[in-house]
C-alpha positions as YAML, in Angstrom:
chain: A
units: angstrom
residues:
- id: 1
  name: MET
  ca: [14.29, 12.25, -8.99]
- id: 2
  name: GLN
  ca: [10.60, 12.45, -8.86]
- id: 3
  name: LYS
  ca: [8.71, 11.84, -5.68]
- id: 4
  name: ARG
  ca: [6.76, 8.10, -5.87]
- id: 5
  name: ARG
  ca: [3.03, 8.76, -4.73]
- id: 6
  name: LEU
  ca: [1.91, 6.12, -2.19]
- id: 7
  name: LEU
  ca: [-1.51, 5.82, -0.94]
- id: 8
  name: LEU
  ca: [-1.74, 3.45, 2.22]
- id: 9
  name: ILE
  ca: [-5.07, 1.73, 3.30]
- id: 10
  name: THR
  ca: [-5.33, 1.12, 6.96]
- id: 11
  name: THR
  ca: [-8.16, 0.87, 9.64]
- id: 12
  name: GLN
  ca: [-5.01, 0.33, 12.18]
- id: 13
  name: THR
  ca: [-4.51, 3.81, 13.83]
- id: 14
  name: LEU
  ca: [-1.57, 2.73, 15.91]
- id: 15
  name: PHE
  ca: [-0.11, 0.45, 13.27]
- id: 16
  name: GLY
  ca: [-0.71, 2.84, 10.65]
- id: 17
  name: THR
  ca: [0.54, 5.75, 12.21]
- id: 18
  name: GLY
  ca: [3.63, 3.75, 12.88]
- id: 19
  name: ILE
  ca: [4.32, 2.61, 9.16]
- id: 20
  name: VAL
  ca: [3.19, 6.54, 8.10]
- id: 21
  name: SER
  ca: [6.39, 7.28, 10.42]
- id: 22
  name: LEU
  ca: [8.78, 4.57, 8.58]
- id: 23
  name: LEU
  ca: [7.73, 5.82, 5.13]
- id: 24
  name: GLU
  ca: [7.85, 9.48, 5.88]
- id: 25
  name: GLU
  ca: [11.76, 8.66, 6.65]
- id: 26
  name: GLN
  ca: [11.53, 8.57, 2.83]
- id: 27
  name: LYS
  ca: [9.91, 12.24, 2.18]
- id: 28
  name: ASP
  ca: [12.91, 12.97, 0.05]
- id: 29
  name: HIS
  ca: [11.45, 10.11, -2.12]
- id: 30
  name: LEU
  ca: [7.60, 9.70, -1.47]
- id: 31
  name: VAL
  ca: [4.03, 11.96, -1.22]
- id: 32
  name: ILE
  ca: [2.01, 9.84, 1.32]
- id: 33
  name: GLU
  ca: [-1.91, 10.04, 1.38]
- id: 34
  name: LYS
  ca: [-3.80, 7.51, 3.94]
- id: 35
  name: VAL
  ca: [-7.41, 6.16, 3.69]
- id: 36
  name: PRO
  ca: [-9.30, 3.63, 5.85]
- id: 37
  name: ASP
  ca: [-10.51, 1.28, 2.88]
- id: 38
  name: VAL
  ca: [-10.32, 0.50, -0.64]
- id: 39
  name: LYS
  ca: [-13.40, 1.62, -1.72]
- id: 40
  name: ALA
  ca: [-12.02, 5.13, -0.35]
- id: 41
  name: ALA
  ca: [-8.69, 4.55, -2.30]
- id: 42
  name: ILE
  ca: [-10.85, 4.04, -5.45]
- id: 43
  name: LYS
  ca: [-12.44, 7.51, -5.05]
- id: 44
  name: ILE
  ca: [-9.08, 9.15, -4.41]
- id: 45
  name: CYS
  ca: [-6.93, 7.60, -7.24]
- id: 46
  name: ASP
  ca: [-8.41, 9.82, -10.15]
- id: 47
  name: THR
  ca: [-7.03, 13.02, -8.27]
- id: 48
  name: PHE
  ca: [-3.85, 11.27, -6.31]
- id: 49
  name: LYS
  ca: [-2.84, 8.93, -8.96]
- id: 50
  name: PRO
  ca: [-0.51, 6.69, -6.93]
- id: 51
  name: ASP
  ca: [2.43, 5.00, -8.02]
- id: 52
  name: VAL
  ca: [1.92, 2.19, -5.05]
- id: 53
  name: VAL
  ca: [-0.44, 1.27, -2.80]
- id: 54
  name: VAL
  ca: [-0.08, -0.50, 0.56]
- id: 55
  name: ASP
  ca: [-2.90, -2.29, 2.19]
- id: 56
  name: PHE
  ca: [-2.48, -2.65, 5.84]
- id: 57
  name: ARG
  ca: [-5.98, -4.18, 6.62]
- id: 58
  name: GLU
  ca: [-5.78, -7.76, 8.47]
- id: 59
  name: THR
  ca: [-9.15, -9.18, 6.30]
- id: 60
  name: SER
  ca: [-9.84, -8.63, 2.72]
- id: 61
  name: SER
  ca: [-13.20, -9.48, 1.48]
- id: 62
  name: PRO
  ca: [-13.65, -10.78, -2.45]
- id: 63
  name: GLU
  ca: [-15.12, -7.31, -3.10]
- id: 64
  name: ASP
  ca: [-11.71, -5.87, -1.85]
- id: 65
  name: GLN
  ca: [-9.67, -8.19, -3.63]
- id: 66
  name: ALA
  ca: [-11.93, -7.09, -6.81]
- id: 67
  name: LEU
  ca: [-11.02, -3.49, -6.44]
- id: 68
  name: LEU
  ca: [-7.57, -3.84, -5.24]
- id: 69
  name: GLN
  ca: [-7.02, -5.77, -9.11]
- id: 70
  name: GLU
  ca: [-8.98, -2.73, -10.50]
- id: 71
  name: LEU
  ca: [-6.57, -0.31, -8.91]
- id: 72
  name: VAL
  ca: [-3.74, -2.51, -10.67]
- id: 73
  name: SER
  ca: [-5.58, -2.54, -14.16]
- id: 74
  name: ARG
  ca: [-7.10, 0.93, -14.42]
- id: 75
  name: TYR
  ca: [-4.43, 3.29, -12.45]
- id: 76
  name: HIS
  ca: [-1.21, 1.05, -13.35]
- id: 77
  name: THR
  ca: [-0.27, 1.18, -9.79]
- id: 78
  name: ARG
  ca: [1.43, -1.72, -7.82]
- id: 79
  name: VAL
  ca: [-0.35, -3.09, -4.66]
- id: 80
  name: VAL
  ca: [1.52, -4.46, -1.75]
- id: 81
  name: HIS
  ca: [-1.00, -6.21, 0.83]
- id: 82
  name: CYS
  ca: [0.68, -6.61, 4.14]
- id: 83
  name: THR
  ca: [-0.54, -8.85, 6.84]
- id: 84
  name: LEU
  ca: [0.22, -8.91, 10.68]
- id: 85
  name: GLU
  ca: [-0.56, -12.31, 11.16]
- id: 86
  name: ALA
  ca: [2.28, -14.17, 8.93]
- id: 87
  name: ASN
  ca: [4.04, -11.00, 8.39]
- id: 88
  name: GLN
  ca: [4.05, -11.14, 4.96]
- id: 89
  name: LEU
  ca: [3.95, -9.18, 1.88]
- id: 90
  name: THR
  ca: [2.01, -9.92, -1.19]
- id: 91
  name: ILE
  ca: [2.94, -7.50, -4.18]
- id: 92
  name: TYR
  ca: [0.37, -7.71, -6.70]
- id: 93
  name: ASP
  ca: [2.85, -9.16, -9.03]
- id: 94
  name: LYS
  ca: [1.80, -12.32, -7.08]
- id: 95
  name: THR
  ca: [5.67, -11.92, -5.26]
- id: 96
  name: ARG
  ca: [4.95, -13.16, -1.65]
- id: 97
  name: ILE
  ca: [7.74, -12.29, 0.76]
- id: 98
  name: LYS
  ca: [7.53, -14.01, 4.35]
- id: 99
  name: ASN
  ca: [9.00, -12.77, 7.39]
- id: 100
  name: ALA
  ca: [9.12, -9.57, 5.65]
- id: 101
  name: THR
  ca: [11.69, -6.63, 6.90]
- id: 102
  name: VAL
  ca: [11.14, -3.15, 6.80]
- id: 103
  name: GLU
  ca: [13.82, -3.17, 4.23]
- id: 104
  name: ASP
  ca: [11.38, -5.32, 2.03]
- id: 105
  name: LEU
  ca: [8.46, -2.97, 2.65]
- id: 106
  name: MET
  ca: [10.51, -0.36, 1.55]
- id: 107
  name: SER
  ca: [12.01, -1.90, -1.75]
- id: 108
  name: ALA
  ca: [8.52, -2.63, -2.68]
- id: 109
  name: VAL
  ca: [7.29, 0.88, -2.32]
- id: 110
  name: LEU
  ca: [10.04, 2.46, -3.97]
- id: 111
  name: LYS
  ca: [10.57, 0.02, -6.68]
...
C-alpha cells in the first residue's frame, strides 16, 4: 500500500503536536508535513503533493477559504477542516461531522 501524503495546517503548537502524534500512529500509511497557514500550504503543495490537507486553525478568513478551494481544485487533494469550538470536521466535499471522534478524523484522512 502506498503511503498517503498528509499536510497539516496548524498554528496551535500543543494541539498540533497532539494531532501529529495521533496521526503518526498511522505512520505505515502516512507521510506528514506541517505548516502554519494556508499560504505556506500552497507553497509546499508543488513539491509535497498532498493527498489530504487537514486544517486545524480556529479562524479562517474568506481569503483562506478561497485558498483551500484552490488546493482542492488545483491539486485534487481532499481538505478536512477541524474546529475545536463545536468539535466538528468539515470535509470539502461538504460533509460535516458533529461531535467528531478520532476515528472520524482517521477515516477522513485515510479515505
